[in-house]
N, C-alpha and C positions, 0 to 999 in steps of 0.2 A: 144804349150800352148794357149788355147783360150781366146782372148783379154778380157779383163773385160768390161763389158757394161758400157758405159759414161752416167753419170748423166748432163741431161740438166739443166740450170738455167731459169727458166721461170718467167718474170715480166707480170702480167696481170693487164692492164689499163683498167677502165669501160669506157662506153659512157655516153651520157647526162642523167641525173638524177638518176643514179646508183651509187652504191659504191661497195666496196669489195665482198658483200653479193651474188652478182648476179654470182659470179665465185665459190661460194662454193661448189658445185658438180663436175665442172669441175677440180678445184683445188684438190680435194680428189681422184679423177680418176688418175689424173697425178701422186700425189704423191704414189699411189698405185702402179704405174707403175716404182718407183723409182726415180722420178724426184725432183728437188729442185724447190718450187712453190712459189711466192710472190704475194698475190692479193692486190691491192692498193685501196683507197679510195682518191679523189682529193678534195682539200680545197673547202667548201661551199656545198658539194654534198654528199650524202649518209651518211656514218658514220660521216664524217666531216661537217654535216649541219649547225652547228651552227657558222661556221667560215664565213658563207657567209656575204658579204658587197656589196653595191653598186659597189666597185671597183673590185671585184672578176672577173677575165678573163684569158684568154689562157696562158699568161706569168706565172700566178701564179700555173696552173696546169702542164706546162712544168717544172717550177723550182721544184715542189714538187717530181716529179719523177726523175728528175736528181739528187736532193739532197739525195733522198733514195738511189739510185744506188751506190753513192759515199759513204754515211756514212756506207753502208753495205758493201762496197769494193767489189761489186758484178762485176764479169768478164764473158765474154762470154755469155752474156745474149740473151735470145730470148724474144724480146721484142713484146707484144700483145696487140693491142688496138682494143676496140670494137665501132663502129659507130664515134662519135664525138672523142672518144679516139685515132682515126687515126691522126688527128691533134696534139695531145699530143705525140705521140710515135715519129712522125716525127720530130717534134721539140727536143725532147730528145736524139734521134741518131743524129742530127745535133750536139749537144753540146758535147756528150760523145761517138763518133762513135768508139773510142779505146775499150769501154766496151760491144759494142754490137755485137753479133753474127749474128744475123739475125732479121728482122722485119716481124711481121705478122699482116696485116689488116683483122680484124675480122668483116664481112660484114661492113667494116670502111670506112670512106673518107681518099682520099690519096691525100693531097693537095701538089700543086705547090708553087713555092716561091712567095710570097706577096699574097697568097688567104687566103681568112677566110672561115668558113665551107660552107657557103651560096653560095661561089664561086665554092668552089671545090666539093660540091654535089647539082648541081642546082635542082634536085627531091626535096630537103628540102623546097625550095620555096614555094612549093605546098601542104605543110603538115601545117596547121595552128597551131598545136600543138609545132611544132619546130619555125614556121616563125612569128607568131604574139605574141609578149610578152605580159604580164600584169605587173602591178606595184603593188607590196605587200610590205607592210612597206618600201617603198622608195627604192626598189630594182626591176629593171627590170628582170622578169624571164619568162621561157618558159618551155615545158614540164611538165606542172603542172598536177599532178597524178590523173587525172580523166578519165573517160571512153574513151575520144577521144586519150588521150596518150597511153592507155592499148592496143586500137585498132591499132595504129601505130606499136607498139612493136611486134604485130603479136601472141598475146597469147591467145590460145583458150581453153586450160584445166582449168576447175574450179581451181583446186589446184595452177596452176602456175598464175593466175589472183590474186588469193587472196594474195599470196606470194608476187608478185610484188605490189600490191596495198598496202600492209603493210609496204614496204620499200623503194617505190620511193619517192624522193624528188625532189621539183622545182630545175630548172638548171639556173645559171645566165646567161641570154640571150648577155652579154657581151661578153663572150667567143666564143660565135658564130659569131661576127661580127668583132672581132679582127682579124686582119691578121698575119699570120706566115712568118717572115722572116727567110731564111737560109742562112748560111755562105756557104754552100756546097748544091746547088740547086737539084743536083742529088745524094744525100747522100741514097737515098733508093736502088738506083740501084748500087752504091759503096758497099754498105754493102750486099745487097741480101735481098729481100722481097719476101713474098707470100702471096697470098690473097685467105681468105676463104670467100665464099659469099654464100647467099641465092639465089635460083632460080630467085625470083621475082625481087631482087635488080639488079641482073646481067642483066636480061631481060629489067629492065628501063633503066638502064644505057647504053646499047647497042642501045636502040629505041632512046636515046636523042643523042646518037654519042659522049658521054664524057666517054669512056672507058680508063682510065689511063694506062700507061706502066706497063707491067707486069700482068695485070689482064686478058691478053689472056688465059693463063693457069691457072686459078683461080680454086681452089677446089670447089665443090658447094654442098650445103646442101638444100633439099627441105623443109624448115621449116619458120618460121616467124623470123623476125629481131633480136628477143632476142635467138638467136641460142644456145647460152650457158646456158639457161634455158629450153628451149623446147627440145633441142637434145643434152644433155652434153656428152653422149656416144660418139656420131659421131664427135662432137666438139675436144674432148680430144684424139680420135683416129687420126685426122688430125693434131693436134698438136704434137703428137708424130712423126708421119710420118715426119714433117718438123724437128723434133729433129734428127730423123735418118738421114734424106738426109744431114744435116749440119753439123754432128759431125765431130770433128777433127781427123783426121787420121795422 
């Protein structure tokens, strides 16, 4: 008798300035393939932008994902993080390792213990939209949703640009400077991780000599940084490959 196809549980965590909205097409494609999918928004960003305060930081974002996984009693999770979301999923996996089946860094930063985003992704220091904050209503923010940020995200199609411009929100700069401290510094290698990167990001990291462990076998998509928007089918297909590769036997 043929074994019934396993359903994976995906938890999708957005990057800076994004919310659950950015995973809309990828979520639909994964669900169409029979998977269980949760796309989250983080405090102070995206659909939760009204929660932004001067104190909103990395710890709030890690706590939000941990609490969601525990409240929903999710097990065997494939935890996916885009861009800054790599900070969040690494911290989440460290908090609830028994709930995580695999970690996927989606063109994402992969921090070591004690690093912040600017430490873990040195290229970000050369992107003013990321590294030069503004103060609006008493809150330091970055990734202000303007033309500079849209260019950084690698969006070129008019419909993608319009979609992102409508939904992007400023990002709390504090979360980029907060350091991530891990109880298990090697948590990603213990659980197992996969990198899905754009060709441009991978090339830049290699040129700077800052390729994290595990990135040597990265899956590569030749598109802009917001690959879940620009290439949702390829992104979903690669996530399904990860699910297949890591399914329980």
